[in-house]
N, C-alpha and C positions, 0 to 999 in steps of 0.2 A: 339078049340087049334093053338100055329097061324105055320105054315111050320116057315121053319129057313130065307126064300127068305119074309118072310113075318115081322121076326123079325127083320131081319139088313136092312128094308126098314121102317120098327117105330123104333128101339131104336138106330140106328148106326151113326146118329145126335148126342147121346150124349156119344156112345164110344168115337164118336174121341174130341171132347172139352174135353171130359180124359184126351184122346188124349194125347193134347196141354197142357198141366196140367203139364201131364209127362214129355215132354221133358222137357216144361221151368226149371222143379224138377230133371232133369238128368241135362241143361248146368248148371245150376248157383250148383248143386255140383258136378259138376267136378270142376269148376273151385275153391272149396270150398278146394276140394282133392287133385289139383294140388300142390298148397300156398301153407297146408298142410304139405305136403308129403315131398317140397325141404324145407322148412323150418324146420320141423320136419329133416333132413335126415344133413341138414349141425350140428345143437344140436346137433345130435346123434357123430356126426365124430371130434366135437370141444373137444380143444385142457384140455378149463374147465373148470372144475369137476362140477360145477356150472350148467353150462351149459349141458354140458354133459347130466346129471344124469335128466334135464329136460325135455328134448327129450326122452330118454330109458320112462322112466315115465310115458311117456302123449303116447310112441308106447305102452305102455306095456299093460294101462288101458284100451284105444280104445281097443286092438282088443284082451281083453284075456276080454274084458263088452261085451253082449249084446248090438245088435243096435236099438233095438228095450226101452230097460232101460232105453237107452241115451233117443233118443227121449222123452222120459214120461221123466225125471231129463231136459230136457231143453222147454218140455212147457208146464209143470204142476210145478216142486220144484223151477227153476229156478225162480218163479213170486211170490212168498215166502222171498226173495232174493232182492224184489227189481227189477229184469229180468223180460219184460214179453216185451214175443217177439208175433209176430202174428202166429196164425198155417201152411202160403205155410211158411215165414222164417224158423221155428223152424224144418221144413222137412225138406231141403234142410242142413239144416248147421246140419244137429245135423249124414244123409245121408254125404257128404262129411267132419266131421270130422272124420268118425268111419272110412270111406275107403281111408280118409290120411294114420290111424293112418299104416296102409297094401304100399300105394305107399311108404314110407320113407323108407320103409326095402328095395321096388325096385329102389329110386333111388341111396340108399344108396350100393348097389349089384354093378348098372350102374358104380358109379364116381369107386371103390373100383375098378371092372374087368376091366379097364383099365390101358396098361402096364406097369411097374415104369419109362421102356423110354422114357415115352412119359413127364412123370413130369421132372425125368435129361433134358433132353434135353430142357423144360419150360426155365425152371428154368440156363442153363449152353445159350442160348437167351439171360438170362438179364430182362423175364416178372415179374410181380410181380405179386402176391399167387391170387392175385383177373383177374387183367390177363389174368391169363396160364390156372384159372377155364372154365372162356367165351369162348374161341377162342378155347381152345387147348384141357381139361379132358370135360367140365362136352358137347357140343358134341360131343364128340366119343363115350360118356358114356348115352347120350341122344338116340342112335341108339341104341346101346345094349336094351335099357331095355322100349323100347317102338310094342314090343311084352308081353310081359307081364302086362305092362299097360295097352295091346288091352283088353289081360280076364280079370284085373278090372272095366274095363269102366263098361263090360259088364253085372258082378256082379255086381257096381252101378246101370244101371236102373235098374236087376230084381230089390236089396237092395231097390226103388224109393214105390214098392208095396206095404211098411211097411207104410208111410203118411196117407193112407185111414183109417191107424186107431185115425189119428190124427182126418181129420173131411174133410181133406184137399183134393179135387174133383175131382183128380184124374182117368184116367182107373181102374183103385180097385176099385176104391171106387165107383165111376158108375155101377160098375156089377155086385156089391155090391149093391144096392143100386132098378134097373132095378132088378135081384136078389127075391130081398125082395117083392117085386109089385110079379114080373114073376112065381116067380121060374124054369122058364126057369134056372135049371143048366150048362147045357151038351153046351145050348147056346151062353150066358152071358160070364159065364167065358172059353168058349171055342172061341168066336171070340176075350177077353181079351190075348189070350195067344199068337194066330196067330196075334193080333199085337204087340205081344209082342218081338213076335221072327222077326218083317219086319224093328222093331226099330232094334234092334243085327247085323239083319243079312246085310240090306239093304242102313244103317248110319253107328252106332259105328264098323262095321269091315270094312267096304270099305274107310272109312277115317280113323283109323288109318294105316291103308295098304298107300294109297295114302300119309297121313304125314314120312313113314317109306323111301317111294319109295322115296320123295322132301329131307329127309335130307341124304337120301344114294346117290343118283346125285352132291347132294350137297356138299360132303365131298370128292368125289370120284374125283367133279373139283377142290377142296378147293388143 
């Protein structure tokens, strides 16, 4: 039986290859989630009933059903209706659409947390609704929503492990393949656990903290 050092020597390249795919899935999933979150948050706050209803329905459906079921629908069921996606695209799209529904509530909450006086001051200065949101309200809301978004992005990273179930060759897929051939479960999944932690602790968390500090300084200067 291989020692852990020998295991790392032999299988680390495969695990790192899977890690690259996991990072790609995470990055693309974040782009989809942020876009969906902003759109659905504004739709839920829209004054028009039909638009507001669509935003509410989207958020409720994607938050109230399983990410795995959603992923299977996107990959296996949509082709029955003429919409075929490759497994890589189906993976990050499912993750992004699901986590975007949670992010929409963070965006909405951040916007509604901005003091009413800021709206009134912007109106008094004659800003249009779009300019008010872009230059005054949304930057302040963004600062309030970044900390919970950091937690959400870590959840998104962990959720990407499910893409292995549709055969995307990510870190979890590689770990399962190695385990099936070596039966060294502790080594295979233990190493995957460490890699996921490193990504969350050394990439996602510092990135969000740096963004928060930069925005805070910018607003202070402004």
